[in-house]
C-alpha positions as CSV (number, residue, x, y, z in Angstrom):
1,X,31.8,29.0,44.7
2,X,31.0,28.2,41.3
3,X,31.1,25.1,39.1
4,X,33.4,26.6,37.1
5,X,35.6,27.7,39.8
6,X,35.4,24.5,41.2
7,X,36.9,23.2,38.4
8,X,39.9,25.4,37.6
9,X,40.9,25.2,41.3
10,X,40.8,21.4,41.1
11,X,42.9,21.3,37.5
12,X,45.4,23.3,39.0
13,X,46.0,21.4,41.9
14,X,45.9,17.6,40.2
15,X,48.9,19.4,37.9
16,X,50.6,19.2,41.3
17,X,50.1,16.1,42.6
18,X,52.9,13.5,42.2
19,X,53.2,11.8,45.5
20,X,51.2,8.4,45.6
21,X,50.9,9.1,49.0
22,X,49.6,12.6,48.4
23,X,48.0,12.2,45.3
24,X,44.5,13.8,43.7
25,X,42.8,11.3,46.0
26,X,44.2,12.1,49.3
27,X,42.8,15.8,48.8
28,X,39.6,14.4,47.6
29,X,39.3,12.1,50.7
30,X,40.3,15.5,52.8
31,X,38.0,17.6,51.1
32,X,34.8,15.2,52.1
33,X,35.8,15.4,55.2
34,X,36.2,18.9,55.6
35,X,32.4,18.9,54.4
36,X,31.1,16.7,56.4
37,X,32.9,18.5,59.5
38,X,31.5,21.8,58.2
39,X,28.2,20.4,58.5
40,X,28.6,20.4,62.4
41,X,30.0,24.0,62.5
42,X,28.6,27.6,62.1
43,X,29.6,30.7,59.8
44,X,32.3,28.3,57.7
45,X,33.1,30.3,54.9
46,X,32.7,27.2,52.2
47,X,34.6,29.3,49.7
48,X,37.9,29.3,51.6
49,X,37.4,25.8,53.1
50,X,37.2,23.8,49.7
51,X,40.3,25.9,48.3
52,X,42.3,25.5,51.1
53,X,41.2,21.5,51.3
54,X,42.2,21.4,47.4
55,X,45.9,23.3,47.5
56,X,46.8,22.2,51.1
57,X,49.9,19.6,49.6
58,X,50.5,21.8,46.3
59,X,53.7,22.4,47.8
60,X,55.2,18.8,48.5
61,X,56.5,18.8,45.3
62,X,58.8,21.5,45.9
63,X,59.6,20.4,49.8
64,X,60.6,16.9,47.3
65,X,63.6,18.6,45.9
66,X,64.5,20.7,49.4
67,X,63.9,19.0,52.5
68,X,64.6,22.0,54.1
69,X,61.4,23.5,53.1
70,X,58.4,23.4,54.8
71,X,55.6,22.3,52.1
72,X,52.5,23.9,54.4
73,X,54.2,27.3,54.4
74,X,55.2,27.2,50.5
75,X,51.9,25.8,49.6
76,X,50.3,28.1,51.8
77,X,52.6,31.5,49.1
78,X,51.8,29.5,45.8
79,X,47.8,28.9,47.0
80,X,48.0,32.7,47.4
81,X,49.6,33.7,44.0
82,X,47.3,31.0,42.7
83,X,44.2,32.3,43.8
84,X,44.7,36.2,43.3
85,X,45.6,35.4,39.4
86,X,42.5,33.9,39.4
87,X,40.9,37.3,40.8
88,X,39.9,36.2,44.5
89,X,39.6,38.8,46.9
90,X,42.6,38.9,48.7
91,X,41.4,38.8,52.3
92,X,40.1,35.5,50.9
93,X,43.2,34.4,49.3
94,X,45.1,35.5,52.3
95,X,42.6,32.9,54.0
96,X,43.4,30.1,52.1
97,X,47.0,31.2,52.5
98,X,46.9,30.7,56.5
99,X,44.6,27.7,56.6
100,X,46.8,26.0,54.3
101,X,50.5,27.1,56.3
102,X,48.5,25.6,59.6
103,X,47.9,22.4,58.3
104,X,51.1,20.4,58.4
105,X,51.1,18.0,61.9
106,X,54.7,19.0,63.1
107,X,54.8,23.0,62.1
108,X,54.6,25.0,65.6
109,X,51.8,26.7,63.8
110,X,48.7,25.6,65.0
111,X,45.0,26.5,62.9
112,X,43.3,29.7,64.6
113,X,40.0,29.9,62.1
114,X,37.3,27.6,62.4
115,X,38.3,26.6,58.1
116,X,42.1,25.9,59.4
117,X,40.8,23.7,62.3
118,X,38.9,22.0,59.9
119,X,41.3,21.1,57.1
120,X,44.2,20.1,59.9
121,X,41.4,18.0,61.2
122,X,40.4,16.3,57.9
123,X,44.2,15.9,56.6
124,X,44.8,14.2,60.1
125,X,41.8,11.9,59.6
126,X,43.4,10.4,56.2
127,X,46.3,9.6,58.8
128,X,44.4,8.1,61.2
129,X,43.3,4.2,61.1
130,X,44.0,1.7,58.0
131,X,43.9,4.6,55.9
132,X,46.6,6.0,57.7
133,X,49.0,3.1,57.8
134,X,48.0,2.4,54.4
135,X,49.7,5.6,53.4
136,X,52.4,5.7,55.5
137,X,53.8,2.4,54.2
138,X,53.5,3.4,50.7
139,X,55.4,7.0,51.3
140,X,58.0,4.9,53.5
141,X,58.5,2.4,50.3
142,X,58.6,5.6,48.4
143,X,61.7,7.3,50.1
144,X,63.2,3.6,50.6
145,X,62.5,3.2,54.5
146,X,62.5,0.1,56.3
147,X,59.5,-2.0,57.7
148,X,61.4,-2.0,61.0
149,X,64.7,-2.2,62.5
150,X,66.2,-4.5,65.4
151,X,69.1,-3.6,68.3
152,X,71.6,-6.0,69.0
153,X,69.7,-8.0,71.4
154,X,67.1,-8.6,68.1
155,X,64.4,-6.4,70.0
156,X,62.6,-3.8,67.6
157,X,63.5,0.0,67.7
158,X,60.3,2.0,68.5
159,X,62.1,5.3,69.5
160,X,63.2,8.2,67.3
161,X,61.1,9.3,64.2
162,X,60.1,13.0,63.2
163,X,63.1,14.5,61.2
164,X,65.2,11.7,61.7
165,X,62.7,8.8,60.6
166,X,64.0,5.4,60.0
167,X,60.6,3.1,59.9
168,X,57.5,2.5,59.9
169,X,57.6,1.4,63.3
170,X,59.2,4.4,64.7
171,X,56.7,7.0,62.1
172,X,54.0,4.9,63.9
173,X,54.7,5.9,67.8
174,X,56.4,9.4,66.7
175,X,53.1,10.1,65.1
176,X,50.4,7.6,64.3
177,X,49.2,6.8,67.4
178,X,49.5,10.2,69.1
179,X,46.9,11.5,66.2
180,X,44.2,11.0,68.3
181,X,44.9,13.4,71.1
182,X,45.4,15.7,68.1
183,X,41.6,17.2,66.7
184,X,40.2,20.2,67.1
185,X,36.6,19.5,66.2
186,X,34.5,17.3,67.9
187,X,33.1,15.4,64.8
188,X,36.7,14.9,63.7
189,X,37.5,13.4,67.2
190,X,34.5,11.1,67.2
191,X,35.7,9.9,63.4
192,X,39.2,9.1,65.0
193,X,38.4,7.3,67.8
194,X,36.0,5.0,65.9
195,X,39.3,3.9,64.0
196,X,41.9,4.2,66.4
197,X,41.2,0.4,67.4
198,X,41.8,-0.6,63.8
199,X,45.4,1.0,64.0
200,X,46.2,-0.6,67.2
201,X,45.1,-3.4,66.2
202,X,47.7,-3.4,63.1
203,X,50.3,-2.6,65.2
204,X,49.9,-4.7,67.8
205,X,49.8,-7.6,65.8
206,X,52.7,-6.4,63.6
207,X,54.7,-6.1,66.6
208,X,53.9,-9.6,67.6
209,X,54.5,-11.2,64.6
210,X,58.0,-9.5,63.8
211,X,58.9,-10.1,67.0
212,X,57.9,-13.9,67.5
213,X,59.8,-14.5,64.5
214,X,62.7,-12.8,65.4
215,X,63.0,-14.4,69.1
216,X,62.2,-18.2,67.5
217,X,64.4,-17.6,64.9
218,X,67.3,-16.3,66.7
219,X,67.0,-19.5,69.5
220,X,66.6,-22.1,66.9
221,X,69.8,-20.5,64.7
222,X,71.6,-21.0,67.9
223,X,70.5,-24.1,68.5
224,X,71.6,-25.1,64.9
225,X,74.9,-23.0,65.2
226,X,75.3,-24.8,68.1
227,X,75.2,-28.8,67.3
228,X,77.2,-27.9,64.1
229,X,80.4,-27.0,66.2
230,X,79.9,-29.6,68.5
231,X,80.1,-32.2,65.4
232,X,82.9,-30.7,64.2
233,X,84.8,-31.0,67.3
234,X,84.1,-34.3,67.8
């Protein structure tokens, strides 16, 4: 890939990115992680890998407009059409499409080629560690999701997530804590293992602070309300 070809794809990509949790800097982080991983593998098609990394999230705006769509699937189609319009070889454009279509964590479409596996891993690495938590909180704020919910006993609701996601705590337990067993490449597994402790420590501290506040607050409130009622009865 020439520098001019890279800039052409980059310019197209930046016009599509509207989501601050999936902005151009997310794309660059994914690309840089992928380039690092590729140096530990053999026979990687760097043209395909670079293009797939740059274009993997271009379908997000359409998914936001219609949540029934998969940004990975529609992004793969968009990437293919764009690359064909730029006179790319059809087989390479199709390969990029396959990589983009297979990068989504929740889709039942696992990556097959080494380029697709590297993209998948690089994208998931950006959901690990401190970065992953920060991005999840940003995205939750964008769609007005609360940090947590409490049940009738004041306990944090940790189950749920997925399509009916309602809080950061549920998303952490549904996705973020399970990322670390989902990588394909050895390089990604090693990096993820280093980041995992940061994420676990943050989550445990957050839950401890929320639970302590809730437990102590409810106990104190109960004491105060009993005192007020007793005083009125006297």
